[in-house]
C-alpha atoms as one frame of an Amber mdcrd trajectory, in Angstrom:
protein
 -82.382  55.056 -86.264 -85.270  57.260 -87.358 -86.876  56.799 -90.762 -88.615
  59.229 -93.082 -92.380  59.192 -93.341 -92.511  59.382 -97.131 -94.458  56.536
 -98.707 -92.330  53.679-100.062 -93.057  50.192-101.314 -91.620  47.129 -99.578
 -89.535  45.158-102.060 -88.254  41.886-100.623 -84.674  40.909-101.350 -84.331
  37.160-101.597 -81.116  35.895 -99.982 -79.257  33.282-101.992 -80.342  29.799
-100.940 -78.545  26.734-102.238 -80.647  23.666-103.129 -78.894  21.652-100.409
 -79.727  24.207 -97.725 -83.278  24.550 -98.965 -83.809  20.801 -98.696 -82.203
  20.611 -95.254 -84.265  23.439 -93.805 -87.539  21.955 -95.047 -86.809  18.559
 -93.503 -87.979  17.962 -89.904 -85.167  17.904 -87.357 -84.723  14.767 -85.267
 -83.540  15.368 -81.692 -83.298  11.877 -80.274 -86.880  10.563 -80.335 -88.321
  14.083 -80.746 -89.138  15.363 -84.227 -89.273  19.148 -84.588 -90.883  20.678
 -87.672 -88.828  23.857 -87.688 -85.093  24.423 -87.690 -85.353  27.971 -86.341
 -85.294  28.122 -82.541 -86.019  30.803 -79.963 -83.109  31.092 -77.551 -83.534
  30.975 -73.780 -83.002  34.545 -72.526 -82.840  35.389 -68.821 -85.512  37.903
 -67.877 -87.115  37.678 -71.323 -88.411  34.286 -72.471 -91.182  33.918 -69.946
 -94.600  32.500 -70.793 -95.829  35.879 -72.052 -92.960  36.381 -74.475 -93.058
  32.804 -75.747 -96.761  33.153 -76.531 -95.995  36.140 -78.749 -93.153  34.368
 -80.547 -95.271  31.234 -80.913 -97.971  33.182 -82.734 -95.564  33.844 -85.588
 -93.533  30.622 -85.289 -95.932  27.825 -84.328 -93.511  24.953 -85.022 -90.333
  26.356 -83.487 -88.621  24.926 -80.422 -88.532  27.504 -77.644 -86.861  27.550
 -74.254 -87.680  28.965 -70.861 -85.376  31.282 -68.989 -82.568  29.358 -67.331
 -83.431  27.769 -63.989 -80.970  27.218 -61.142 -80.874  23.551 -60.153 -79.563
  24.518 -56.714 -82.400  26.968 -56.215 -84.900  24.378 -57.375 -83.459  21.869
 -54.905 -84.654  24.025 -52.008 -88.081  24.876 -53.457 -91.203  22.852 -52.891
 -93.093  24.623 -55.650 -91.820  25.182 -59.152 -90.647  28.730 -59.863 -92.820
  30.757 -62.213 -90.144  30.745 -64.909 -90.752  26.991 -65.358 -94.460  27.386
 -66.052 -95.569  26.086 -69.438 -98.808  26.387 -71.333-100.583  23.006 -71.554
-100.369  23.065 -75.355 -96.989  24.754 -75.586 -94.954  22.381 -77.682 -92.231
  21.924 -78.621 -90.640  23.558 -75.595 -87.489  23.040 -73.564 -86.656  23.996
 -70.001 -83.092  25.225 -69.579 -81.186  24.439 -66.378 -77.846  25.614 -65.025
 -75.595  24.439 -62.194 -72.407  22.502 -61.608 -73.766  19.607 -59.524 -74.707
  16.510 -61.522 -77.103  15.214 -58.865 -78.928  18.539 -58.493 -79.217  18.892
 -62.251 -80.549  15.354 -62.613 -83.240  16.023 -60.004 -84.092  19.368 -61.602
 -84.370  17.699 -64.998 -86.874  15.196 -63.616 -89.027  18.081 -62.395 -88.718
  19.799 -65.770 -89.956  16.697 -67.560 -92.799  16.318 -65.081 -93.805  19.891
 -65.917 -94.064  18.942 -69.584 -90.701  19.837 -71.136 -90.030  18.132 -74.463
 -86.308  18.851 -74.081 -83.998  19.508 -71.130 -81.253  21.961 -72.028 -78.138
  22.487 -69.927 -76.627  25.964 -69.983 -72.873  25.770 -70.419 -72.464  29.148
 -72.076 -73.737  31.943 -69.838 -70.856  34.435 -69.395 -72.271  36.338 -66.403
 -69.936  36.440 -63.397 -72.535  35.452 -60.809 -73.131  32.249 -62.773 -69.556
  31.366 -63.720 -68.048  32.062 -60.283 -70.248  29.311 -58.857 -69.171  26.811
 -61.494 -72.091  27.120 -63.886 -72.550  28.478 -67.394 -69.446  28.885 -69.531
 -67.113  27.971 -66.657 -67.923  24.349 -67.541 -65.897  24.809 -70.723 -62.886
  24.781 -68.403 -64.123  21.616 -66.676 -64.995  19.236 -69.506 -64.906  16.159
 -67.284 -67.500  17.711 -64.977 -69.587  18.840 -67.948 -69.532  15.296 -69.275
 -70.572  13.908 -65.881 -73.462  16.383 -65.764 -74.784  15.320 -69.143 -74.502
  11.628 -68.283 -76.370  12.160 -65.018 -79.173  14.143 -66.605 -79.527  11.720
 -69.530 -79.820   8.809 -67.119 -82.465  10.681 -65.112 -84.810  11.675 -67.929
 -84.275   9.279 -70.850 -85.799   9.059 -73.414 -86.474  12.822 -73.196 -83.651
  14.487 -75.153 -80.923  16.342 -73.282 -79.293  19.234 -75.150 -76.402  21.579
 -74.401 -75.971  25.279 -75.168 -72.411  26.555 -74.942 -69.750  28.869 -76.409
 -66.592  28.252 -78.407 -64.287  28.629 -75.414 -63.372  30.624 -72.346 -61.133
  33.091 -74.208 -59.011  33.235 -77.340 -56.318  31.132 -75.692 -58.826  28.480
 -74.591 -61.036  27.727 -77.580 -61.907  24.076 -77.040 -65.372  23.769 -78.554
 -64.487  20.982 -81.005 -63.254  18.611 -78.309 -65.928  19.801 -75.890 -68.735
  19.070 -78.360 -67.378  15.572 -78.930 -67.419  14.968 -75.184 -71.018  16.174
 -74.928 -72.070  13.816 -77.692 -70.271  10.894 -76.089 -71.975  11.683 -72.769
 -75.397  11.419 -74.402 -76.371  14.943 -75.454 -78.642  14.733 -78.496 -78.147
  18.280 -79.787 -75.652  21.056 -79.180 -76.163  24.780 -79.713 -72.973  26.768
 -80.213 -72.864  30.511 -79.571 -69.894  31.446 -81.718 -68.166  33.720 -79.206
 -65.873  33.076 -76.267 -66.878  33.818 -72.722 -64.401  36.701 -72.681 -66.125
  38.287 -75.682 -69.477  38.426 -73.958 -71.634  39.822 -76.752 -68.904  41.960
 -78.309 -67.286  41.547 -81.681 -68.584  39.436 -84.547 -69.675  35.849 -83.980
 -67.036  33.445 -85.279 -69.242  31.110 -87.249 -66.297  29.146 -88.637 -66.055
  27.337 -85.294 -69.622  26.084 -85.661 -68.619  24.568 -88.989 -65.711  22.789
 -87.327 -68.036  21.323 -84.714 -70.434  20.140 -87.415 -67.598  18.219 -89.065
 -66.832  16.083 -85.989 -70.198  15.261 -84.363 -73.203  13.284 -85.531 -75.815
  15.005 -83.377 -77.578  18.138 -84.672 -75.634  21.388 -84.342 -77.560  24.646
 -83.958 -75.834  27.926 -84.835 -76.216  30.888 -82.488 -74.755  34.383 -82.556
 -75.531  37.382 -84.784 -78.704  35.841 -86.253 -80.528  39.149 -86.647 -82.135
  38.626 -90.064 -83.070  36.136 -92.752 -79.918  37.048 -94.661 -77.746  36.362
 -91.595 -79.438  32.993 -91.022 -78.829  31.971 -94.638 -75.196  33.131 -94.588
 -74.499  31.330 -91.320 -76.045  28.055 -92.450 -74.296  28.148 -95.820 -70.942
  28.767 -94.106 -71.282  26.250 -91.285 -73.483  23.443 -92.569 -75.326  23.646
 -89.233 -78.676  21.931 -88.815 -80.526  25.082 -87.786 -80.260  28.494 -86.184
 -81.207  29.955 -82.825 -82.319  33.585 -82.531 -81.385  35.468 -79.371 -80.926
  39.246 -79.036 -82.570  39.863 -82.388 -85.909  38.966 -80.826 -85.734  41.670
 -78.120 -88.634  43.956 -78.952 -89.094  41.947 -82.124 -90.922  38.656 -81.435
 -91.534  38.374 -85.178 -87.965  37.329 -86.082 -88.142  33.557 -85.519 -91.340
  33.381 -87.559 -89.927  35.534 -90.359 -86.890  33.288 -90.777 -88.924  30.091
 -90.477 -91.454  31.356 -93.047 -88.673  32.100 -95.511 -87.197  28.632 -95.195
 -90.630  27.063 -95.633 -91.829  29.119 -98.578 -88.941  31.119-100.037 -90.986
  34.247 -99.332 -89.699  37.275 -97.408 -92.564  38.649 -95.361 -93.041  42.433
 -95.203 -91.595  43.682 -91.912 -94.123  44.889 -89.343 -94.768  48.609 -89.434
 -94.022  50.802 -86.402 -97.765  50.798 -85.685 -97.858  46.995 -85.730 -94.791
  46.767 -83.485 -96.258  49.176 -80.945 -99.586  47.338 -81.021 -97.617  44.209
 -80.131 -95.838  46.149 -77.376 -99.220  47.178 -75.962-100.354  43.571 -75.892
 -97.064  42.559 -74.274 -97.489  45.169 -71.534-101.056  44.099 -70.756-100.109
  40.428 -70.659 -97.183  41.050 -68.303 -99.480  42.997 -65.981-102.080  40.243
 -65.989 -99.474  37.525 -65.435 -97.115  39.169 -62.935 -98.733  42.339 -61.622
 -96.296  45.020 -60.427 -93.316  42.810 -61.250 -94.620  42.566 -64.806 -94.872
  46.354 -65.042 -91.235  46.769 -64.041 -90.173  44.175 -66.582 -92.314  45.802
 -69.265 -90.204  48.974 -69.197 -87.243  47.265 -70.816 -89.477  45.496 -73.331
 -91.123  48.763 -74.397 -87.690  50.324 -74.852 -86.717  47.430 -77.135 -89.862
  47.845 -79.223 -89.078  51.548 -79.742 -86.982  51.720 -82.870 -87.147  53.001
 -86.412 -89.939  55.531 -86.000 -89.920  59.300 -85.407 -89.817  60.003 -81.684
 -88.478  56.568 -80.756 -85.806  58.057 -78.475 -88.382  60.091 -76.556 -90.606
  57.028 -76.284 -87.743  54.979 -74.816 -86.997  57.663 -72.245 -90.643  57.848
 -71.166 -90.909  54.048 -71.111 -88.208  53.903 -68.451 -90.273  56.056 -66.064
 -93.930  55.009 -66.134 -95.232  53.733 -62.792 -98.701  52.359 -63.503-100.419
  50.304 -66.164-102.528  53.290 -67.193 -99.410  55.430 -67.674 -97.781  52.766
 -69.825-100.892  52.283 -71.947-101.351  56.028 -72.347 -97.759  56.379 -73.568
 -98.267  53.702 -76.202-101.688  54.999 -77.245-100.437  58.578 -77.716 -97.611
  57.319 -79.884 -99.913  55.041 -81.875-102.316  57.894 -82.566 -99.473  60.058
 -83.822 -98.040  57.333 -86.045-101.443  56.330 -87.435-102.056  59.940 -88.462
 -98.948  59.954 -90.629 -98.575  58.520 -94.100 -96.717  55.289 -93.456 -95.444
  53.020 -96.251 -97.972  50.631 -97.709 -96.620  47.141 -98.216 -97.175  45.549
-101.596
């Protein structure tokens, strides 16, 4: 959506926040022996939450728990060296490494390597809906194999205790197989110390509204923390979800694509009651420029290819955003990418953009 360039004043709208929710969100979250000082998490996102992206999110959300991209335990079994997606900054805490597979022994061994790398949490992906993952028994296919899912958690817990083991999953395979309540109880009994529930079925993918009511039902039957995921695109959505579900926190996913500010914005609100002014188009593109440079420095040509999608995500809510996205899909060199951003920045800086009060 394109916006007018007339000068306006940012006026924050404070979402309703009950005293009970306010108290809960300002209390550190206990995940087994690990205490986390934010209840707003950055979701693991394949092809997105690499070291470069997490550094950007961390700048605005220093206390939030973040996760790597998901790592195949089978792939790791045949590697002598850790894959790049498992690399962590020495001071990057709290951070979790997410694993996926269907073999308890492979996942246990992979979890040991994750802890050796410095992970504060080992997360097991039981929610990915992608065919290439589910057809091999991983991701959300484990919702249809609760006994195997339970065995996986037990094996990983035994391998890495006392490091917490967490699970990220969905509400069910499809509308006829919504089994999240029983599944969550099994995960808790197996030793998981937190569960994140994406409130859609596998069949939904990312379509249709998230069905937050199921998260509330899970919260009623387990003692471990429950993190709400799905359609958390704003402070208002986070507040509404937590008020409805009673969940212990929220996890931001697609809302952070091209917007690494979101986790920090929500966390800041829960800490202070203040709604921060949103970044201007100039500030977002300046962040995009930094993101591009960092990907180049970290991954070279591979980073440039990945940067195209990131630049497209950053391009929204400014005049010429559609043209920027089209050009971002075609640049071949670092200089071309930087020149595209710089031309757009010069044009935007020359216009009268809103001044934030």
